[in-house]
C-alpha positions in Angstrom: -23.2 6.2 11.1 -23.2 9.8 12.2 -20.3 11.8 13.5 -20.2 12.5 17.1 -18.1 14.9 19.2 -16.0 13.5 22.1 -14.2 16.0 24.2 -14.3 18.6 21.5 -13.1 16.5 18.6 -15.0 14.8 15.8 -15.0 11.0 15.5 -15.8 10.0 12.0 -16.9 6.7 10.5 -17.4 5.8 6.8 -20.8 7.4 6.6 -20.5 10.5 8.6 -23.3 13.0 8.5 -23.1 16.3 10.2 -26.0 17.5 12.3 -27.1 21.1 11.7 -24.8 23.4 13.7 -22.3 20.7 14.4 -18.7 21.9 13.8 -16.5 20.2 11.2 -13.0 18.9 11.9 -10.6 21.5 13.0 -8.1 22.7 10.5 -5.2 21.4 12.5 -6.5 17.8 12.1 -6.0 17.9 8.3 -2.9 16.4 6.8 -0.7 19.1 5.1 0.2 17.0 2.1 0.3 19.9 -0.3 -0.8 19.7 -3.9 -2.2 16.3 -5.1 -0.2 14.1 -7.4 -1.5 14.5 -11.0 -3.1 11.4 -12.5 -0.7 11.5 -15.5 2.3 11.3 -13.1 0.8 8.2 -11.4 0.3 6.6 -14.8 3.9 7.4 -15.7 5.1 5.9 -12.5 3.1 2.8 -13.3 4.9 2.5 -16.6 8.2 3.0 -14.8 7.3 0.2 -12.3 6.6 -2.2 -15.1 9.9 -1.3 -16.8 11.9 -1.7 -13.6 10.4 -5.1 -12.9 11.1 -6.2 -16.4 14.7 -5.0 -16.2 15.1 -6.8 -12.9 14.0 -10.1 -14.4 16.4 -9.7 -17.3 19.3 -8.8 -14.9 18.5 -11.7 -12.5 18.8 -14.1 -15.4 22.4 -12.8 -16.1 23.7 -12.5 -12.6 25.6 -15.3 -10.9 26.0 -14.5 -7.3 28.4 -16.4 -5.0 27.1 -18.2 -1.9 27.9 -15.3 0.6 26.2 -12.8 -1.7 23.1 -15.0 -2.0 22.9 -15.4 1.7 23.0 -11.7 2.2 20.4 -11.3 -0.5 18.1 -13.8 1.2 18.4 -11.7 4.4 17.6 -8.5 2.5 14.7 -10.3 0.8 13.2 -11.3 4.2 13.8 -7.9 5.7 12.1 -6.2 2.7 9.1 -8.5 3.2 8.9 -7.8 6.9 9.2 -4.0 6.5 6.8 -3.7 3.6 4.1 -6.2 4.8 4.3 -4.8 8.4 3.7 -1.2 7.1 0.8 -2.4 4.9 -0.8 -4.3 7.8 -0.6 -1.1 9.9 -2.2 1.0 7.1 -5.0 -1.5 6.6 -5.6 -1.9 10.3 -6.2 1.8 10.7 -8.5 1.7 7.6 -10.5 -1.1 9.2 -10.8 0.9 12.5 -12.1 3.9 10.5 -14.7 1.7 8.7 -15.8 0.5 12.2 -16.1 4.0 13.4 -13.2 3.7 15.9 -10.9 6.2 14.2 -11.3 9.3 12.1 -10.7 9.2 8.4 -7.9 11.8 8.9 -6.1 9.4 11.2 -6.2 6.6 8.6 -5.0 9.0 5.9 -2.1 10.3 8.0 -1.0 6.8 8.9 -1.1 5.8 5.2 0.9 8.9 4.3 3.5 8.3 7.0 4.0 4.6 6.1 4.4 5.1 2.3 8.2 5.3 2.6 8.7 1.9 4.4 6.2 0.2 2.1 8.1 1.3 -1.0 11.4 0.6 0.7 10.2 -2.9 1.4 9.2 -3.4 -2.3 12.5 -2.0 -3.4 14.4 -4.4 -1.1 12.4 -7.3 -2.5 13.2 -6.4 -6.1 16.9 -5.6 -5.5 17.6 -8.7 -3.5 15.8 -10.8 -6.0 18.5 -10.0 -8.5 20.9 -12.2 -6.7 18.6 -15.1 -5.8 18.7 -16.8 -9.2 14.9 -16.9 -9.6 13.6 -19.7 -12.0 11.8 -17.6 -14.5 10.5 -20.8 -16.2 8.6 -21.8 -13.0 4.9 -21.0 -13.0 5.1 -20.1 -9.2 7.9 -17.6 -9.9 5.9 -16.0 -12.7 2.9 -15.8 -10.4 5.0 -14.1 -7.7 6.3 -11.6 -10.2 2.8 -10.9 -11.2 1.8 -10.3 -7.6 4.7 -8.0 -7.0 3.7 -5.9 -10.1 0.1 -5.9 -8.9 1.3 -4.6 -5.5 3.3 -1.8 -7.1 0.4 -0.7 -9.4 -2.1 -1.0 -6.6 0.1 1.1 -4.4 -0.1 3.9 -6.9 -3.9 3.4 -7.2 -4.2 3.5 -3.4 -2.3 6.8 -3.4 -4.9 8.2 -5.9 -7.7 6.9 -3.7 -6.1 8.6 -0.7 -6.3 11.9 -2.6 -9.9 11.4 -3.4 -10.7 10.6 0.3 -9.0 13.8 1.4 -11.3 15.8 -0.8 -14.4 14.3 0.7 -13.4 13.6 4.3 -15.4 16.7 5.6 -18.3 16.5 3.1 -21.6 16.5 5.0 -22.9 13.5 3.0 -19.9 11.4 4.0 -17.7 9.2 1.8 -19.4 8.0 -1.3 -20.2 4.2 -1.3 -18.3 3.8 -4.6 -15.2 5.2 -3.1 -15.5 3.0 0.0 -15.8 -0.1 -2.3 -12.7 1.0 -4.3 -10.8 1.4 -1.0 -11.8 -2.1 0.1 -10.8 -3.6 -3.2 -7.4 -1.8 -3.1 -6.8 -3.1 0.5 -7.7 -6.7 -0.6 -5.4 -6.6 -3.5 -2.6 -5.3 -1.3 -3.0 -8.0 1.3 -3.4 -10.7 -1.2 -0.4 -9.6 -3.2 2.0 -9.3 -0.2 0.9 -12.5 1.4 0.8 -14.4 -1.8 4.3 -13.3 -2.8 5.6 -14.2 0.7 4.0 -17.7 0.6 5.4 -18.4 -2.9 8.9 -17.2 -1.8 8.7 -19.6 1.1 7.7 -22.5 -1.2 10.5 -21.7 -3.7 13.1 -21.7 -0.9 12.0 -25.2 0.2 11.8 -27.3 -3.0 
């Protein structure tokens, strides 16, 4: 797919190739995200995410919430799922539109950057509220859900790293490398599977 110019702006698909003499994206279309996050920092955050989830599991097994607190925790749990999954759906929808050539890569990247906060807030709400829901850590379904939550956390950091790689190549004449496209698709699949899987298991656990 080649890039075209519509009313003075470039419309980019996943395999954009610039014709000789065709202008690149204007500077104002780029996302001013500053310096990229170092890889070592993302690895450190991954270790922290594992530690936080492990600490949450230990704390949940020692917390005995009264019924009003558990009711409030259920609401916060549902709210976290709605906020986080809704933001993830929006990001992946823009990514799909980019792959179909309906949006520029810069649009998808800006959307992902803007929705990082609600995604992590949703995850944080799920973990925090889970402390008061008395999860059955001996249940295989609960363990699978915890594994999915951890996968979503680590995949979110990986997706951030992929976003940095995409920003570096978004104006390259040869377009986005096929390997990077495949990695992006895998990350989106893990994200959707993790969020939906955790939601379904939470629903099953609430209706024994």
